[in-house]
C-alpha positions in Angstrom: -38.1 -34.0 -25.7 -40.9 -35.2 -22.8 -40.0 -38.5 -22.5 -43.3 -39.0 -20.3 -45.5 -37.5 -23.3 -43.6 -39.6 -26.5 -44.6 -42.6 -24.0 -48.1 -41.5 -23.9 -48.5 -41.1 -27.3 -47.2 -44.9 -28.2 -50.0 -46.3 -25.4 -53.3 -47.1 -26.0 -56.6 -46.0 -24.2 -56.5 -49.3 -22.2 -52.8 -48.1 -21.2 -50.9 -51.0 -22.8 -48.3 -50.4 -25.5 -49.2 -51.6 -29.3 -47.8 -54.8 -30.2 -45.3 -54.4 -32.9 -43.3 -56.7 -35.1 -40.6 -56.3 -37.6 -40.5 -56.6 -41.6 -37.7 -56.7 -44.0 -36.8 -53.5 -45.8 -38.9 -52.6 -48.3 -40.5 -49.7 -50.1 -43.7 -49.5 -47.9 -43.9 -45.4 -47.4 -47.7 -45.0 -48.0 -49.9 -43.7 -49.1 -48.2 -42.2 -52.2 -49.3 -40.0 -55.4 -50.3 -42.1 -58.3 -49.0 -40.0 -61.4 -49.1 -40.3 -65.4 -45.7 -39.1 -66.2 -45.9 -37.8 -70.4 -42.7 -37.5 -72.2 -41.6 -37.2 -76.0 -38.3 -37.9 -78.0 -36.4 -35.3 -79.7 -34.0 -34.7 -82.6 -33.9 -37.9 -84.4 -36.9 -38.9 -82.5 -38.8 -36.0 -83.4 -41.5 -37.9 -85.0 -41.8 -40.3 -81.9 -45.3 -40.5 -80.5 -46.0 -39.1 -77.0 -45.5 -41.8 -74.0 -47.2 -42.1 -70.9 -45.7 -44.1 -68.0 -47.4 -44.5 -64.7 -45.4 -43.8 -61.6 -45.9 -44.1 -58.0 -42.3 -43.4 -57.1 -42.9 -39.3 -57.1 -42.6 -36.7 -54.6 -41.8 -33.1 -53.8 -37.9 -32.7 -53.0 -37.9 -28.6 -52.7 -40.0 -25.5 -52.5 -37.4 -23.1 -53.7 -37.0 -23.6 -56.3 -39.7 -26.2 -56.8 -38.6 -29.5 -57.5 -40.0 -32.7 -57.5 -38.5 -36.3 -58.4 -39.5 -39.2 -60.2 -38.0 -42.8 -60.0 -37.8 -44.8 -63.3 -36.7 -48.3 -63.9 -33.8 -48.4 -66.7 -35.4 -50.7 -69.0 -38.7 -48.9 -69.0 -39.6 -47.5 -72.7 -39.8 -43.7 -71.2 -36.5 -43.7 -69.1 -34.3 -42.9 -72.3 -36.8 -40.1 -73.6 -36.7 -38.7 -70.5 -33.0 -38.9 -70.4 -32.3 -37.7 -73.6 -35.1 -34.8 -74.0 -34.6 -33.7 -70.1 -38.3 -32.9 -69.5 -41.4 -34.8 -68.6 -44.6 -33.8 -67.4 -46.2 -35.1 -64.4 -50.0 -35.6 -64.5 -52.1 -35.5 -61.1 -54.8 -38.5 -61.3 -58.2 -38.4 -60.1 -60.8 -40.9 -60.3 -62.0 -40.4 -63.9 -58.4 -40.8 -64.9 -57.7 -43.8 -63.0 -58.3 -46.5 -65.4 -56.4 -45.3 -68.1 -53.6 -44.7 -65.8 -53.8 -48.3 -64.5 -53.5 -49.8 -68.5 -50.8 -47.3 -68.7 -48.8 -48.7 -65.9 -49.0 -52.7 -67.4 -48.7 -51.6 -71.1 -45.5 -50.6 -72.7 -45.1 -47.8 -75.0 -43.2 -49.7 -77.0 -46.0 -51.8 -78.2 -49.0 -49.2 -78.4 -49.6 -45.5 -78.3 -51.2 -44.9 -75.0 -52.7 -41.9 -75.7 -54.6 -43.4 -78.6 -55.3 -46.6 -76.6 -56.3 -44.6 -73.8 -58.5 -41.7 -75.8 -56.3 -39.2 -73.8 -55.4 -36.1 -75.5 -51.4 -34.4 -75.8 -51.7 -30.8 -75.4 -48.4 -27.9 -74.9 -48.0 -26.9 -71.6 -45.8 -23.7 -71.2 -41.7 -24.3 -70.7 -41.6 -27.6 -72.7 -40.2 -27.8 -76.1 -41.0 -31.6 -76.6 -43.2 -33.3 -73.5 -47.0 -32.6 -73.7 -49.7 -32.4 -70.7 -52.5 -34.9 -70.4 -55.6 -32.4 -71.0 -57.8 -34.9 -69.0 -55.8 -34.3 -66.1 -56.8 -32.1 -63.2 -53.0 -30.4 -62.8 -49.9 -30.7 -64.6 -46.6 -29.9 -63.6 -43.9 -28.8 -66.3 -40.3 -30.3 -65.3 -37.2 -30.0 -66.7 -34.2 -32.7 -65.4 -31.7 -31.2 -62.9 -29.8 -34.3 -62.5 -30.3 -38.0 -62.8 -29.0 -40.6 -59.9 -28.1 -44.0 -60.4 -29.6 -46.0 -57.2 -30.1 -49.4 -58.4 -33.3 -50.8 -59.7 -34.2 -47.2 -60.3 -32.9 -44.0 -61.6 -33.8 -40.8 -59.6 -34.6 -37.9 -62.0 -34.5 -34.5 -60.1 -36.2 -31.7 -61.6 -37.3 -28.3 -61.8 -41.0 -27.4 -61.7 -41.1 -24.7 -64.9 -45.0 -24.3 -65.2 -48.1 -25.7 -63.6 -51.6 -25.9 -65.5 -54.6 -26.3 -63.8 -58.4 -27.0 -64.5 -60.2 -23.6 -64.2 -62.7 -25.7 -62.2 -60.3 -25.8 -59.5 -59.8 -22.0 -58.9 -62.3 -20.5 -57.1 -63.9 -17.3 -57.2 -60.9 -15.7 -55.0 -58.1 -17.4 -56.9 -57.5 -20.1 -54.3 -56.7 -23.5 -55.6 -59.2 -26.4 -54.4 -57.4 -29.4 -55.0 -59.7 -31.0 -52.4 -62.6 -31.0 -55.3 -60.4 -32.7 -57.7 -61.0 -36.0 -56.8 -57.4 -37.3 -56.5 -56.3 -40.8 -56.0 -53.5 -42.4 -53.8 -51.5 -45.4 -54.1 -50.6 -47.9 -51.0 -49.0 -51.3 -51.4 -50.4 -52.0 -54.9 -53.8 -50.8 -54.7 -55.5 -47.3 -55.4 -57.7 -45.4 -53.0 -59.8 -42.4 -53.3 -58.9 -39.6 -50.8 -60.9 -39.3 -47.9 -62.9 -36.2 -45.7 -60.8 -33.4 -44.5 -59.3 -34.3 -41.3 -57.4 -30.7 -40.4 -55.2 -28.3 -42.4 -51.5 -27.5 -41.8 -51.4 -25.5 -38.1 -55.1 -26.6 -37.4 -53.8 -27.8 -33.8 -52.8 -24.9 -32.5 -55.5 -22.5 -34.7 -57.9 -20.4 -32.9 -61.6 -21.5 -32.8 -62.0 -18.3 -35.5 -59.7 -20.1 -37.9 -60.9 -23.0 -37.4 -64.8 -22.1 -37.7 -64.0 -20.6 -41.1 -61.3 -23.6 -42.3 -63.4 -26.6 -41.1 -66.8 -25.1 -40.8 -69.4 -27.7 -38.9 -66.7 -29.6 -37.3 -66.0 -29.5 -33.4 -62.6 -28.7 -32.2 -60.4 -31.6 -30.8 -59.0 -30.6 -27.4 -55.3 -30.5 -26.7 -53.9 -32.3 -23.5 
């Protein structure tokens, strides 16, 4: 590693190293996606209403096979439902879905029917025997639980994505998925944020002028030193 270059990245324009301070260990990874997870019981619970749980502890863990993780507190109503059914659906959240998502994060399915209270629509999704998707979500990931790991305050559910359902308006005429048009929101330290303007794309720092012009029209290329 070029130590001089590394030091340069830590130095402000004034030439002074930015001051830092220490904090206690905490879950301060940010921003993270806020997602609405849907589930439903099985067997003797077949008549149980579908439920929704709002999570910020969700992430991608593997691309082949496609896998994700969600972390849920043991005392949450959805925890035993997902553990017994072995499936759940991650529904991405846009600005139109944010208020119901926040509501589902502060209310319990033990007390109310969240789908009914939020005027949301449960719909079937390929690969799920029980868990529905949320029709109002721009994109839904059907997930089958691979394993559950107890970590402390939360249990980690590792799951394989078995199907994806997306709003047709987010697929352009060339078949390209346009999640940049979905109006997705993110979560950071207790607050929700809309995603801002596109700053780049994977590989843009080494892309040719022709590729930059096609992928980021109207934007000037930032020089590299």
